[in-house]
Every structure is written in C-alpha cells, then in structure tokens.
C-alpha positions as CSV (number, residue, x, y, z in Angstrom):
1,M,30.3,67.2,-99.4
2,A,32.4,68.8,-101.7
3,M,32.4,72.2,-99.5
4,E,31.0,72.8,-95.8
5,F,30.7,76.2,-94.6
6,S,31.1,76.7,-90.6
7,D,27.3,77.0,-90.4
8,G,27.0,73.6,-91.3
9,Y,25.6,74.8,-94.9
10,G,27.6,73.0,-98.1
11,F,27.0,71.2,-101.3
12,Y,27.6,68.1,-103.1
13,A,29.5,67.5,-106.5
14,W,30.5,65.1,-108.8
15,H,33.8,65.9,-110.7
16,G,32.8,69.6,-110.4
17,V,29.2,69.5,-111.2
18,C,26.8,70.6,-108.3
19,V,24.2,67.7,-107.6
20,P,21.7,66.9,-104.7
21,E,23.2,65.6,-101.6
22,R,21.4,61.7,-102.3
23,I,23.2,61.3,-105.8
24,I,26.6,61.0,-103.7
25,M,25.3,60.0,-100.6
26,Q,22.6,57.4,-101.5
27,P,23.3,56.3,-104.9
28,E,21.1,53.5,-104.5
29,T,18.1,55.8,-104.5
30,I,18.6,56.7,-108.4
31,T,16.4,55.2,-110.7
32,V,15.9,55.0,-114.4
33,Q,12.7,57.1,-114.4
34,G,14.9,59.8,-112.2
35,I,17.5,59.8,-114.8
36,V,15.3,60.3,-117.9
37,T,13.2,63.1,-116.2
38,E,16.3,64.8,-115.0
39,T,16.1,68.3,-117.4
40,N,19.6,69.2,-116.6
41,A,21.8,67.3,-118.8
42,E,25.2,67.4,-116.4
43,I,23.4,66.2,-113.5
44,R,21.6,63.4,-115.8
45,R,24.8,62.5,-116.9
46,V,26.2,62.0,-113.2
47,M,23.4,60.0,-112.4
48,M,23.5,57.8,-115.3
49,F,27.3,57.4,-114.4
50,R,26.6,56.5,-111.0
51,Y,23.6,54.2,-112.2
52,G,25.8,52.8,-114.5
53,L,25.1,54.0,-118.4
54,D,24.8,50.1,-119.6
55,R,22.8,48.9,-116.9
56,A,20.7,51.9,-117.6
57,L,20.1,51.2,-121.2
58,L,19.3,47.7,-120.2
59,D,16.9,48.5,-117.2
60,L,14.8,50.9,-119.7
61,G,14.7,48.4,-122.5
62,A,16.4,50.5,-124.8
63,K,16.4,49.6,-128.4
64,L,19.4,50.8,-130.2
65,L,18.3,52.0,-133.7
66,Q,21.1,53.6,-135.7
67,S,24.7,54.1,-135.0
68,D,27.2,56.2,-137.1
69,G,30.2,58.4,-136.2
70,Y,27.8,60.9,-134.5
71,G,26.5,58.6,-132.0
72,D,24.0,56.0,-131.3
73,L,20.2,56.5,-132.0
74,Y,18.2,54.1,-129.1
75,Q,14.5,54.0,-128.6
76,I,12.6,53.3,-124.9
77,I,9.1,53.3,-124.3
78,L,8.3,55.2,-121.2
79,D,5.0,55.8,-119.6
80,G,3.3,53.8,-123.0
81,Q,5.1,56.7,-125.2
82,A,7.9,56.0,-127.6
83,Q,11.0,58.0,-126.8
84,K,14.4,58.6,-128.6
85,F,17.5,60.0,-127.2
86,V,21.0,59.7,-128.7
87,R,24.0,58.8,-127.1
88,V,27.3,60.7,-127.7
89,V,30.9,61.5,-126.8
90,N,32.1,65.0,-126.1
91,G,34.4,65.8,-128.6
92,T,36.1,68.0,-126.4
93,P,38.5,66.2,-123.8
94,E,38.6,66.9,-120.1
95,P,42.0,68.0,-118.5
96,D,42.8,64.5,-117.8
97,G,42.4,63.3,-121.5
98,T,39.0,61.7,-120.9
99,Y,36.0,62.2,-122.8
100,K,32.5,62.3,-121.3
101,D,29.6,60.4,-122.6
102,Y,26.2,62.2,-122.6
103,V,22.6,60.9,-123.5
104,I,20.3,63.6,-125.1
105,P,16.5,63.2,-125.5
106,V,15.8,64.2,-129.1
107,W,12.8,64.1,-131.4
108,A,10.7,61.3,-132.0
109,D,10.9,61.8,-136.0
110,V,14.7,61.6,-136.1
111,E,15.8,58.4,-138.2
112,T,19.6,58.7,-137.6
113,A,22.2,59.6,-134.9
114,H,23.6,62.1,-137.3
115,E,20.3,63.8,-137.7
116,A,19.8,64.1,-134.0
117,V,23.0,65.7,-133.1
118,A,22.6,68.1,-136.3
119,R,19.4,69.1,-135.0
120,T,20.3,69.6,-131.2
121,Y,22.3,72.2,-133.0
122,G,19.7,73.9,-134.9
123,R,21.0,72.3,-138.0
124,T,20.3,69.8,-140.7
125,I,22.3,66.8,-141.6
126,A,23.6,68.5,-145.2
127,A,24.5,71.6,-142.3
128,Y,26.2,69.8,-140.0
129,A,29.3,67.4,-140.9
130,P,32.1,69.0,-138.9
131,E,35.7,67.8,-139.9
132,L,37.0,68.9,-136.6
133,R,35.4,69.1,-133.5
134,T,36.4,71.4,-130.4
C-alpha cells in the first residue's frame, strides 16, 4: 500500500501511478486480456510492466508490421478482430533519467508507426515531424 490511513483506508501505487490493489499484491492475476482492455494508459503501462512487455507481446501473438523512428506498429487478433497498436518511448525523460515505454491502441487503417503517432495528436504524417520532443 502506498498510503494507509488510521481507519484502514488506503491506496496502492506503482511509481506514482494509482492502481488497483491486485496489480501490486497479486500480479499473477494480470492477464493480456486485462491489459488490452484497460482504458487508462498509465494503468495499462504498469500492468504491462508487471506482466512483462515482451511476454505480453509474445502471449498476444503480436505481429510486428512496421518500425520506424516513431515506434513499432503491431497487430494482434483479439476476439476474432484485428487490432493495431503502436509501441513508443516517451520523449520526455523521467526525473531519474529513464524513459517510459507506452503501448497505444490505434486505428485499423494506419500503415506506419509514424502515422499512428501523428494521428494520436490529430495530425497527418506531413504535419507531424518534430525535431525536438519535450
């Protein structure tokens, strides 16, 4: 528990991200189905970290479709439906100098990681080409 009050109420956190108790106390209950259906990107990132990102990709049967300087575009088949996501590294370092990995669900019609990232910002590929990320 990250913080517990005298009445027994408290909350759990992982590196500053509030998460459900089971993610900390029972990480073996984390499933790839639970990861991909989690809507909160920070909680999803913690779940993937606790589960293991490479293990999750393997268990999901993720197929690398394309890779560029913006990230890696993957496809998985989930409940009979093809779904795509992009794996990216945050451009802003954490206070300790590390960089967080994120896995972001994207649109089925994207063809490159660059396009996927651009569209998450509401931009086209031509309009999204930052020289410096902050």
